[in-house]
KETI-458927 format. One record per residue (C-alpha): residue number from 1; x, y, z. Coordinates in nm, 3 decimals. Layout:
BEGIN
[site NUM [X Y Z]]
...
***
This chain:
BEGIN
[site 1 [9.339 9.463 9.094]]
[site 2 [9.433 9.254 8.790]]
[site 3 [9.341 8.891 8.756]]
[site 4 [9.707 8.797 8.793]]
[site 5 [9.737 8.994 9.115]]
[site 6 [9.418 8.838 9.248]]
[site 7 [9.554 8.492 9.178]]
[site 8 [9.877 8.575 9.359]]
[site 9 [9.685 8.709 9.657]]
[site 10 [9.465 8.399 9.661]]
[site 11 [9.776 8.184 9.651]]
[site 12 [9.942 8.361 9.942]]
[site 13 [9.641 8.390 10.173]]
[site 14 [9.627 8.125 10.443]]
[site 15 [9.340 8.050 10.674]]
[site 16 [9.437 8.159 11.029]]
[site 17 [9.517 7.876 11.268]]
[site 18 [9.263 8.010 11.519]]
[site 19 [8.989 7.980 11.256]]
[site 20 [9.086 7.620 11.180]]
[site 21 [9.052 7.537 11.550]]
[site 22 [8.726 7.731 11.585]]
[site 23 [8.570 7.542 11.293]]
[site 24 [8.711 7.214 11.425]]
[site 25 [8.543 7.264 11.762]]
[site 26 [8.217 7.353 11.587]]
[site 27 [8.216 7.042 11.369]]
[site 28 [8.300 6.819 11.667]]
[site 29 [8.091 6.976 11.943]]
[site 30 [7.772 7.079 11.764]]
[site 31 [7.492 6.843 11.867]]
[site 32 [7.734 6.580 12.001]]
[site 33 [7.498 6.469 12.278]]
[site 34 [7.169 6.597 12.132]]
[site 35 [7.047 6.265 11.995]]
[site 36 [7.034 5.922 12.159]]
[site 37 [7.281 5.636 12.135]]
[site 38 [7.222 5.468 11.799]]
[site 39 [7.134 5.103 11.767]]
[site 40 [7.370 4.854 11.603]]
[site 41 [7.741 4.943 11.644]]
[site 42 [7.717 5.245 11.872]]
[site 43 [7.480 5.069 12.109]]
[site 44 [7.718 4.772 12.133]]
[site 45 [8.025 4.982 12.206]]
[site 46 [7.850 5.204 12.461]]
[site 47 [7.714 4.907 12.656]]
[site 48 [8.049 4.727 12.693]]
[site 49 [8.225 5.005 12.890]]
[site 50 [7.906 5.057 13.094]]
[site 51 [7.925 4.692 13.196]]
[site 52 [8.297 4.728 13.273]]
[site 53 [8.217 4.995 13.530]]
[site 54 [7.903 4.826 13.663]]
[site 55 [8.065 4.484 13.710]]
[site 56 [8.330 4.591 13.959]]
[site 57 [8.528 4.293 13.824]]
[site 58 [8.878 4.346 13.677]]
[site 59 [8.819 4.041 13.453]]
[site 60 [8.570 4.248 13.251]]
[site 61 [8.852 4.492 13.169]]
[site 62 [9.055 4.206 13.017]]
[site 63 [8.776 4.010 12.847]]
[site 64 [8.496 4.261 12.767]]
[site 65 [8.135 4.163 12.819]]
[site 66 [7.837 4.261 12.603]]
[site 67 [7.488 4.217 12.746]]
[site 68 [7.628 3.982 13.009]]
[site 69 [7.821 3.762 12.762]]
[site 70 [8.192 3.751 12.677]]
[site 71 [8.275 3.962 12.371]]
[site 72 [8.626 3.914 12.229]]
[site 73 [8.593 4.046 11.876]]
[site 74 [8.793 4.367 11.926]]
[site 75 [9.081 4.490 12.146]]
[site 76 [8.982 4.694 12.453]]
[site 77 [9.137 5.042 12.416]]
[site 78 [8.812 5.204 12.297]]
[site 79 [8.621 5.042 12.585]]
[site 80 [8.879 5.149 12.842]]
[site 81 [8.878 5.511 12.729]]
[site 82 [8.498 5.524 12.707]]
[site 83 [8.466 5.370 13.054]]
[site 84 [8.697 5.643 13.188]]
[site 85 [8.479 5.903 13.013]]
[site 86 [8.168 5.753 13.175]]
[site 87 [8.337 5.749 13.517]]
[site 88 [8.423 6.119 13.490]]
[site 89 [8.127 6.265 13.301]]
[site 90 [7.848 6.013 13.361]]
[site 91 [7.682 5.761 13.131]]
[site 92 [7.534 5.994 12.872]]
[site 93 [7.541 6.041 12.497]]
[site 94 [7.814 6.303 12.465]]
[site 95 [8.041 6.121 12.709]]
[site 96 [7.999 5.807 12.496]]
[site 97 [8.107 5.999 12.185]]
[site 98 [8.390 6.187 12.351]]
[site 99 [8.658 5.936 12.244]]
[site 100 [8.589 5.952 11.867]]
[site 101 [8.549 6.331 11.891]]
[site 102 [8.881 6.370 12.072]]
[site 103 [9.041 6.131 11.824]]
[site 104 [8.930 6.352 11.535]]
[site 105 [9.053 6.659 11.725]]
[site 106 [9.392 6.490 11.765]]
[site 107 [9.400 6.413 11.392]]
[site 108 [9.359 6.786 11.320]]
[site 109 [9.645 6.863 11.559]]
[site 110 [9.868 6.606 11.389]]
[site 111 [9.789 6.736 11.039]]
[site 112 [9.888 7.087 11.149]]
[site 113 [10.204 6.956 11.321]]
[site 114 [10.305 6.749 11.019]]
[site 115 [10.246 7.048 10.793]]
[site 116 [10.506 7.243 10.991]]
[site 117 [10.751 6.953 10.972]]
[site 118 [10.730 6.942 10.591]]
[site 119 [10.708 7.322 10.552]]
[site 120 [10.353 7.317 10.407]]
[site 121 [10.167 7.514 10.675]]
[site 122 [9.902 7.662 10.444]]
[site 123 [9.820 7.328 10.284]]
[site 124 [9.808 7.161 10.626]]
[site 125 [9.552 7.413 10.753]]
[site 126 [9.337 7.353 10.449]]
[site 127 [9.380 6.975 10.489]]
[site 128 [9.275 6.995 10.855]]
[site 129 [8.961 7.180 10.752]]
[site 130 [8.891 6.936 10.469]]
[site 131 [8.938 6.643 10.705]]
[site 132 [8.715 6.764 10.989]]
[site 133 [8.438 6.897 10.760]]
[site 134 [8.432 6.609 10.512]]
[site 135 [8.107 6.414 10.520]]
[site 136 [8.266 6.085 10.630]]
[site 137 [8.467 6.223 10.921]]
[site 138 [8.175 6.446 11.020]]
[site 139 [7.974 6.127 11.079]]
[site 140 [8.248 5.906 11.222]]
[site 141 [8.382 6.166 11.468]]
[site 142 [8.046 6.164 11.648]]
[site 143 [7.981 5.789 11.640]]
[site 144 [8.123 5.554 11.904]]
[site 145 [8.319 5.307 11.691]]
[site 146 [8.679 5.186 11.671]]
[site 147 [8.777 5.347 11.342]]
[site 148 [8.834 5.706 11.453]]
[site 149 [9.059 5.586 11.735]]
[site 150 [9.250 5.364 11.492]]
[site 151 [9.284 5.660 11.255]]
[site 152 [9.453 5.891 11.505]]
[site 153 [9.714 5.637 11.615]]
[site 154 [9.784 5.491 11.271]]
[site 155 [9.811 5.838 11.116]]
[site 156 [10.054 5.944 11.388]]
[site 157 [10.259 5.627 11.340]]
[site 158 [10.279 5.683 10.964]]
[site 159 [10.370 6.051 10.997]]
[site 160 [10.644 5.983 11.251]]
[site 161 [10.766 5.689 11.043]]
[site 162 [10.794 5.905 10.733]]
[site 163 [10.992 6.171 10.920]]
[site 164 [11.224 5.899 11.050]]
[site 165 [11.277 5.761 10.700]]
[site 166 [11.383 6.100 10.561]]
[site 167 [11.578 6.228 10.863]]
[site 168 [11.705 5.921 11.047]]
[site 169 [11.590 6.074 11.378]]
[site 170 [11.559 5.781 11.620]]
[site 171 [11.307 5.966 11.836]]
[site 172 [11.068 5.967 11.541]]
[site 173 [11.113 5.591 11.513]]
[site 174 [11.030 5.544 11.881]]
[site 175 [10.719 5.756 11.844]]
[site 176 [10.617 5.570 11.530]]
[site 177 [10.628 5.221 11.682]]
[site 178 [10.479 5.342 12.011]]
[site 179 [10.180 5.491 11.830]]
[site 180 [10.154 5.175 11.618]]
[site 181 [10.121 4.972 11.938]]
[site 182 [9.828 5.188 12.046]]
[site 183 [9.677 5.148 11.697]]
[site 184 [9.701 4.772 11.752]]
[site 185 [9.511 4.806 12.079]]
[site 186 [9.256 5.027 11.904]]
[site 187 [9.144 4.782 11.635]]
[site 188 [9.374 4.483 11.610]]
[site 189 [9.628 4.357 11.360]]
[site 190 [9.481 4.550 11.070]]
[site 191 [9.686 4.843 11.206]]
[site 192 [10.013 4.653 11.159]]
[site 193 [9.910 4.527 10.815]]
[site 194 [9.828 4.877 10.691]]
[site 195 [10.141 5.029 10.845]]
[site 196 [10.370 4.767 10.689]]
[site 197 [10.194 4.790 10.351]]
[site 198 [10.235 5.169 10.337]]
[site 199 [10.591 5.178 10.472]]
[site 200 [10.714 4.887 10.260]]
[site 201 [10.567 5.032 9.940]]
[site 202 [10.701 5.386 9.969]]
[site 203 [11.040 5.247 10.079]]
[site 204 [11.054 5.049 9.755]]
[site 205 [10.970 5.362 9.556]]
[site 206 [11.239 5.564 9.730]]
[site 207 [11.517 5.304 9.713]]
[site 208 [11.786 5.344 9.448]]
[site 209 [11.882 4.975 9.452]]
[site 210 [11.796 4.645 9.625]]
[site 211 [12.086 4.703 9.864]]
[site 212 [11.959 5.051 9.947]]
[site 213 [11.609 4.910 10.004]]
[site 214 [11.745 4.645 10.243]]
[site 215 [11.947 4.906 10.430]]
[site 216 [11.638 5.126 10.470]]
[site 217 [11.428 4.836 10.599]]
[site 218 [11.692 4.725 10.850]]
[site 219 [11.688 5.069 11.016]]
[site 220 [11.339 4.988 11.143]]
[site 221 [11.467 4.690 11.344]]
[site 222 [11.583 4.895 11.638]]
[site 223 [11.577 4.705 11.968]]
[site 224 [11.465 5.003 12.175]]
[site 225 [11.184 5.088 11.931]]
[site 226 [11.068 4.725 11.919]]
[site 227 [11.083 4.715 12.299]]
[site 228 [10.857 5.020 12.322]]
[site 229 [10.609 4.854 12.085]]
[site 230 [10.605 4.526 12.281]]
[site 231 [10.582 4.700 12.617]]
[site 232 [10.258 4.868 12.507]]
[site 233 [10.108 4.591 12.294]]
[site 234 [10.188 4.265 12.474]]
[site 235 [10.041 4.292 12.827]]
[site 236 [9.673 4.287 12.730]]
[site 237 [9.720 4.007 12.474]]
[site 238 [9.897 3.790 12.731]]
[site 239 [9.640 3.866 13.001]]
[site 240 [9.352 3.783 12.763]]
[site 241 [9.509 3.448 12.666]]
[site 242 [9.551 3.359 13.033]]
[site 243 [9.198 3.473 13.125]]
[site 244 [9.017 3.296 12.837]]
[site 245 [9.180 2.984 12.686]]
[site 246 [8.994 3.008 12.354]]
[site 247 [9.094 3.373 12.308]]
[site 248 [9.407 3.301 12.102]]
[site 249 [9.218 3.106 11.834]]
[site 250 [8.914 3.329 11.839]]
[site 251 [9.095 3.663 11.824]]
[site 252 [9.393 3.585 11.601]]
[site 253 [9.240 3.332 11.364]]
[site 254 [8.863 3.383 11.354]]
[site 255 [8.859 3.762 11.387]]
[site 256 [9.157 3.842 11.166]]
[site 257 [9.255 3.565 10.924]]
[site 258 [8.911 3.416 10.860]]
[site 259 [8.746 3.760 10.844]]
[site 260 [8.987 3.867 10.567]]
[site 261 [8.921 3.541 10.380]]
[site 262 [8.544 3.573 10.421]]
[site 263 [8.522 3.255 10.631]]
[site 264 [8.471 3.402 10.977]]
[site 265 [8.191 3.256 11.188]]
[site 266 [7.933 3.404 11.209]]
[site 267 [7.930 3.572 10.868]]
[site 268 [7.785 3.907 10.973]]
[site 269 [7.965 4.143 10.736]]
[site 270 [7.912 4.277 10.386]]
[site 271 [8.116 4.159 10.087]]
[site 272 [8.106 4.414 9.806]]
[site 273 [8.261 4.445 9.461]]
[site 274 [8.629 4.538 9.413]]
[site 275 [8.527 4.898 9.335]]
[site 276 [8.315 4.925 9.652]]
[site 277 [8.530 5.201 9.806]]
[site 278 [8.585 5.421 9.500]]
[site 279 [8.253 5.612 9.506]]
[site 280 [8.266 5.616 9.885]]
[site 281 [8.597 5.802 9.877]]
[site 282 [8.415 6.082 9.692]]
[site 283 [8.137 6.081 9.950]]
[site 284 [8.375 6.077 10.247]]
[site 285 [8.559 6.390 10.129]]
[site 286 [8.245 6.572 10.014]]
[site 287 [8.227 6.862 9.929]]
[site 288 [8.606 6.887 9.888]]
[site 289 [8.623 6.585 9.657]]
[site 290 [8.457 6.798 9.387]]
[site 291 [8.790 6.976 9.349]]
[site 292 [8.954 6.659 9.216]]
[site 293 [8.867 6.735 8.849]]
[site 294 [9.021 7.082 8.889]]
[site 295 [9.359 6.916 8.938]]
[site 296 [9.341 6.788 8.580]]
[site 297 [9.288 7.132 8.425]]
[site 298 [9.504 7.364 8.635]]
[site 299 [9.879 7.340 8.589]]
[site 300 [10.090 7.329 8.904]]
[site 301 [10.292 7.647 8.968]]
[site 302 [10.526 7.468 9.206]]
[site 303 [10.612 7.108 9.280]]
[site 304 [10.645 6.927 9.609]]
[site 305 [10.923 6.677 9.684]]
[site 306 [10.869 6.345 9.510]]
[site 307 [10.935 6.154 9.833]]
[site 308 [10.647 6.337 10.006]]
[site 309 [10.399 6.262 9.729]]
[site 310 [10.506 5.896 9.722]]
[site 311 [10.440 5.871 10.095]]
[site 312 [10.104 6.049 10.088]]
[site 313 [9.984 5.847 9.789]]
[site 314 [10.086 5.518 9.951]]
[site 315 [9.924 5.623 10.279]]
[site 316 [9.576 5.618 10.128]]
[site 317 [9.609 5.397 9.818]]
[site 318 [9.751 5.092 10.000]]
[site 319 [9.475 5.080 10.267]]
[site 320 [9.207 5.121 9.999]]
[site 321 [9.363 4.836 9.800]]
[site 322 [9.379 4.616 10.110]]
[site 323 [9.017 4.685 10.202]]
[site 324 [8.914 4.624 9.839]]
[site 325 [9.083 4.282 9.831]]
[site 326 [8.940 4.180 10.169]]
[site 327 [8.615 3.985 10.169]]
[site 328 [8.480 4.196 10.457]]
[site 329 [8.381 4.548 10.351]]
[site 330 [8.224 4.839 10.538]]
[site 331 [8.181 5.210 10.470]]
[site 332 [8.347 5.316 10.792]]
[site 333 [8.680 5.145 10.712]]
[site 334 [8.761 5.440 10.484]]
[site 335 [8.798 5.695 10.763]]
[site 336 [9.150 5.568 10.833]]
[site 337 [9.283 5.713 10.503]]
[site 338 [9.119 6.054 10.533]]
[site 339 [9.388 6.259 10.715]]
[site 340 [9.667 6.192 10.466]]
[site 341 [9.435 6.180 10.164]]
[site 342 [9.309 6.527 10.261]]
[site 343 [9.667 6.648 10.303]]
[site 344 [9.771 6.527 9.958]]
[site 345 [9.465 6.692 9.801]]
[site 346 [9.536 7.017 9.988]]
[site 347 [9.901 7.020 9.878]]
[site 348 [9.800 6.954 9.517]]
[site 349 [9.550 7.241 9.533]]
[site 350 [9.801 7.479 9.690]]
[site 351 [10.049 7.391 9.414]]
[site 352 [9.775 7.488 9.165]]
[site 353 [9.680 7.817 9.331]]
[site 354 [9.380 7.652 9.500]]
[site 355 [9.220 7.575 9.164]]
[site 356 [9.239 7.937 9.041]]
[site 357 [8.940 8.169 9.056]]
[site 358 [8.747 8.009 8.771]]
[site 359 [8.797 7.657 8.908]]
[site 360 [8.674 7.747 9.255]]
[site 361 [8.371 7.926 9.115]]
[site 362 [8.292 7.636 8.883]]
[site 363 [8.294 7.387 9.171]]
[site 364 [8.046 7.605 9.360]]
[site 365 [7.819 7.623 9.054]]
[site 366 [7.832 7.246 9.005]]
[site 367 [7.737 7.190 9.369]]
[site 368 [7.454 7.442 9.338]]
[site 369 [7.315 7.259 9.035]]
[site 370 [7.358 6.921 9.206]]
[site 371 [7.163 7.030 9.514]]
[site 372 [6.899 7.186 9.289]]
[site 373 [6.852 6.856 9.104]]
[site 374 [6.826 6.670 9.435]]
[site 375 [6.564 6.920 9.555]]
[site 376 [6.362 6.856 9.239]]
[site 377 [6.397 6.479 9.288]]
[site 378 [6.282 6.510 9.649]]
[site 379 [5.967 6.688 9.533]]
[site 380 [5.886 6.400 9.296]]
[site 381 [5.959 6.103 9.518]]
[site 382 [5.846 6.032 9.872]]
[site 383 [6.005 5.824 10.148]]
[site 384 [5.734 5.699 10.390]]
[site 385 [5.961 5.685 10.699]]
[site 386 [6.101 6.032 10.626]]
[site 387 [5.754 6.177 10.570]]
[site 388 [5.649 6.065 10.918]]
[site 389 [5.916 6.277 11.088]]
[site 390 [5.858 6.630 11.215]]
[site 391 [6.161 6.858 11.175]]
[site 392 [6.144 7.230 11.246]]
[site 393 [5.765 7.223 11.201]]
[site 394 [5.783 7.043 10.863]]
[site 395 [5.739 6.681 10.770]]
[site 396 [6.056 6.499 10.670]]
[site 397 [6.012 6.536 10.293]]
[site 398 [5.938 6.906 10.320]]
[site 399 [6.249 6.947 10.533]]
[site 400 [6.458 6.754 10.280]]
[site 401 [6.339 6.977 9.998]]
[site 402 [6.402 7.290 10.205]]
[site 403 [6.751 7.169 10.293]]
[site 404 [6.840 7.094 9.930]]
[site 405 [6.716 7.435 9.818]]
[site 406 [6.911 7.606 10.099]]
[site 407 [7.223 7.407 10.007]]
[site 408 [7.181 7.504 9.642]]
[site 409 [7.152 7.873 9.728]]
[site 410 [7.444 7.853 9.972]]
[site 411 [7.663 7.681 9.711]]
[site 412 [7.581 7.956 9.463]]
[site 413 [7.673 8.220 9.724]]
[site 414 [8.001 8.040 9.792]]
[site 415 [8.072 8.033 9.416]]
[site 416 [8.023 8.409 9.398]]
[site 417 [8.241 8.470 9.706]]
[site 418 [8.537 8.265 9.584]]
[site 419 [8.504 8.423 9.239]]
[site 420 [8.475 8.786 9.346]]
[site 421 [8.697 8.763 9.657]]
[site 422 [8.991 8.538 9.560]]
[site 423 [9.171 8.601 9.890]]
[site 424 [8.927 8.361 10.059]]
[site 425 [9.056 8.071 9.845]]
[site 426 [8.834 7.765 9.890]]
[site 427 [8.770 7.796 10.264]]
[site 428 [8.409 7.923 10.225]]
[site 429 [8.310 7.575 10.106]]
[site 430 [8.319 7.471 10.473]]
[site 431 [7.985 7.657 10.506]]
[site 432 [7.824 7.381 10.296]]
[site 433 [7.954 7.119 10.538]]
[site 434 [7.823 7.321 10.832]]
[site 435 [7.475 7.331 10.679]]
[site 436 [7.486 6.955 10.624]]
[site 437 [7.584 6.900 10.988]]
[site 438 [7.296 7.113 11.119]]
[site 439 [7.051 6.922 10.898]]
[site 440 [7.198 6.585 10.999]]
[site 441 [7.159 6.656 11.371]]
[site 442 [6.799 6.772 11.317]]
[site 443 [6.715 6.448 11.134]]
[site 444 [6.881 6.230 11.401]]
[site 445 [6.685 6.405 11.675]]
[site 446 [6.356 6.363 11.489]]
[site 447 [6.425 5.999 11.396]]
[site 448 [6.509 5.883 11.750]]
[site 449 [6.228 5.626 11.765]]
[site 450 [6.365 5.463 11.447]]
[site 451 [6.735 5.473 11.533]]
[site 452 [6.747 5.415 11.909]]
[site 453 [6.562 5.247 12.195]]
[site 454 [6.566 5.561 12.411]]
[site 455 [6.202 5.652 12.328]]
[site 456 [6.107 5.290 12.387]]
[site 457 [6.269 5.291 12.733]]
[site 458 [6.087 5.616 12.810]]
[site 459 [5.763 5.439 12.723]]
[site 460 [5.853 5.149 12.952]]
[site 461 [5.937 5.387 13.236]]
[site 462 [5.592 5.544 13.207]]
[site 463 [5.418 5.214 13.287]]
[site 464 [5.326 5.168 13.650]]
[site 465 [5.383 4.791 13.662]]
[site 466 [5.745 4.677 13.668]]
[site 467 [5.818 4.403 13.418]]
[site 468 [6.129 4.223 13.301]]
[site 469 [6.212 4.327 12.946]]
[site 470 [6.297 4.066 12.683]]
[site 471 [6.407 4.104 12.321]]
[site 472 [6.278 3.876 12.048]]
[site 473 [6.547 3.724 11.822]]
[site 474 [6.755 4.028 11.718]]
[site 475 [6.983 4.207 11.962]]
[site 476 [7.189 4.434 11.731]]
[site 477 [6.893 4.630 11.593]]
[site 478 [6.803 4.723 11.952]]
[site 479 [7.152 4.720 12.099]]
[site 480 [7.111 5.051 12.286]]
[site 481 [6.844 4.894 12.511]]
[site 482 [7.079 4.759 12.784]]
[site 483 [7.259 5.095 12.793]]
[site 484 [6.937 5.283 12.865]]
[site 485 [6.793 5.017 13.097]]
[site 486 [7.129 5.001 13.279]]
[site 487 [7.121 4.621 13.283]]
[site 488 [7.154 4.320 13.056]]
[site 489 [6.849 4.210 12.861]]
[site 490 [6.752 3.849 12.797]]
[site 491 [6.697 3.751 12.433]]
[site 492 [6.436 3.497 12.320]]
[site 493 [6.545 3.260 12.041]]
[site 494 [6.849 3.475 11.966]]
[site 495 [6.982 3.504 11.612]]
[site 496 [7.234 3.769 11.717]]
[site 497 [7.579 3.758 11.558]]
[site 498 [7.740 3.964 11.833]]
[site 499 [7.608 3.738 12.109]]
[site 500 [7.685 3.420 11.911]]
[site 501 [8.021 3.330 12.066]]
[site 502 [7.945 3.460 12.414]]
[site 503 [7.641 3.233 12.422]]
[site 504 [7.832 2.940 12.272]]
[site 505 [8.134 2.955 12.503]]
[site 506 [7.972 2.965 12.845]]
[site 507 [7.646 2.853 13.002]]
[site 508 [7.425 3.155 13.067]]
[site 509 [7.069 3.273 13.124]]
[site 510 [7.085 3.558 12.869]]
[site 511 [6.974 3.359 12.565]]
[site 512 [6.635 3.198 12.632]]
[site 513 [6.469 2.923 12.431]]
[site 514 [6.103 2.934 12.324]]
[site 515 [6.020 2.658 12.569]]
[site 516 [6.176 2.836 12.867]]
[site 517 [6.024 3.170 12.770]]
[site 518 [5.680 3.010 12.758]]
[site 519 [5.731 2.904 13.121]]
[site 520 [5.857 3.249 13.221]]
[site 521 [5.545 3.415 13.076]]
[site 522 [5.333 3.189 13.296]]
[site 523 [5.527 3.282 13.610]]
[site 524 [5.591 3.659 13.589]]
[site 525 [5.503 3.988 13.423]]
[site 526 [5.718 4.051 13.116]]
[site 527 [5.748 4.291 12.826]]
[site 528 [5.861 4.143 12.497]]
[site 529 [5.999 4.377 12.229]]
[site 530 [5.946 4.258 11.873]]
[site 531 [6.078 4.426 11.559]]
[site 532 [5.844 4.474 11.262]]
[site 533 [6.058 4.235 11.057]]
[site 534 [6.006 3.957 11.313]]
[site 535 [5.635 4.011 11.372]]
[site 536 [5.515 3.717 11.161]]
[site 537 [5.757 3.484 11.337]]
[site 538 [5.636 3.604 11.676]]
[site 539 [5.269 3.558 11.588]]
[site 540 [5.339 3.192 11.505]]
[site 541 [5.463 3.124 11.860]]
[site 542 [5.236 2.952 12.109]]
[site 543 [5.305 3.213 12.378]]
[site 544 [5.194 3.500 12.150]]
[site 545 [4.835 3.444 12.261]]
[site 546 [4.932 3.517 12.621]]
[site 547 [5.014 3.880 12.545]]
[site 548 [4.700 4.096 12.572]]
[site 549 [4.845 4.447 12.551]]
[site 550 [5.073 4.604 12.293]]
[site 551 [5.225 4.942 12.213]]
[site 552 [5.392 5.047 11.887]]
[site 553 [5.709 5.258 11.916]]
[site 554 [5.900 5.324 11.596]]
[site 555 [5.988 4.996 11.429]]
[site 556 [5.922 4.791 11.744]]
[site 557 [5.613 4.670 11.928]]
[site 558 [5.599 4.620 12.306]]
[site 559 [5.392 4.317 12.407]]
[site 560 [5.284 4.279 12.772]]
[site 561 [5.116 3.981 12.938]]
***
């Protein structure tokens, strides 16, 4: 076969739909419940739906509660769905992560559906694979947070909105605003801001005149479509305002306006440079992002409609710009742009014969060299916490080196496959993502005592004497504790951001002062959990001398009187 024929065959070969779904289920299901609920965000968002079910009080389904205190920072859709998952499947790790996993699965389905609508089936299958096996989505689809749920609804709203704008089909408009309402309930008004920014921008680019632009915009103001949006979005907001008088100010002003301006109280978020998200885009789409340079050197053999490229570009550029301007920045915000960013990359690659044989092989070689360099670096530098782990019979550093070497060899094998067998296109690169996933799960299992309180609770359960458990100062870094104890935990001298407003709004016995805790220690048996970072502060307390026994577990120490 000539090189030209091989290129044509590579261009025409499409990954089978069944293989896309098989790989999707692998990337979502592998190890989903094999490691404990993580502290910080995942612990917070697993505990809230647990308390919804445990309370037996409908009020908790309107105003969520975290560790026994009102928590109004986010809308409730994620909590509702997770509570339903717990009710059906039990309060366990994989049931907690079922919502983000199903959200990612739905994103794959929508990418494939949209690909059929725009007559780019091959590119859509590649995009679905890129999306589900990219490093960022691989992590976010198995972590209980709001962003994957926001992604599925916002992506659906944007796709349906685009199809409405090019076809005038009113049903697409109804679907678009209905899905936007669910996106609002998933993570708040950021969904509306991003939707308007994307839609407004690509409408400007497509309009032939100011009058044409105005006519296009007015088509969105359809009474039935707006009614569908309000019917879904309004009830919870109204119920929350009635149930908690301060909700309106707290949710609309403090959590949205002041957060964007960097003036939210408490200030518990990171503010990075304007270019904060640029390198993270590369990481989120890894290893597929390494094909971006290929686009510069391979000429397109066919062109896609300009209107489609305008839409896809706006769908990821506008959110990145918005997040870059905002004072509050976080890595996980980026997941919302991944479905349509992956689709635009896949379409561009299909138009360029998937990077041609030499381009695909070169990417594999670059990845092989990169992993080889990282393996060499790992042999020169040690990470104390990683070295203490035992993974597959090796210490953490040995495992890291072995993984990098394996990834380097695998990348080289992939390079040879895509070079010698052009009909496979770039699909074999998913094997690199699969290896990363297997390694990631192994590390999370081995690092449980550093990332979760599950081992700590197991240690508490082994003690014969029953004691009330208290946390010292920080709640977030041990946020999975109430989930595993199946009850709220009192916090001594709290400096928790997530409990800040719940403690401030209503009188409670969750947050305990030093003086009151000193009295409690005199009256009952307790176990106080202290993080390494707070040890010096604890040792300065008068009641520290009353604790005679201690046990170190990960980054925490259990003190018992």
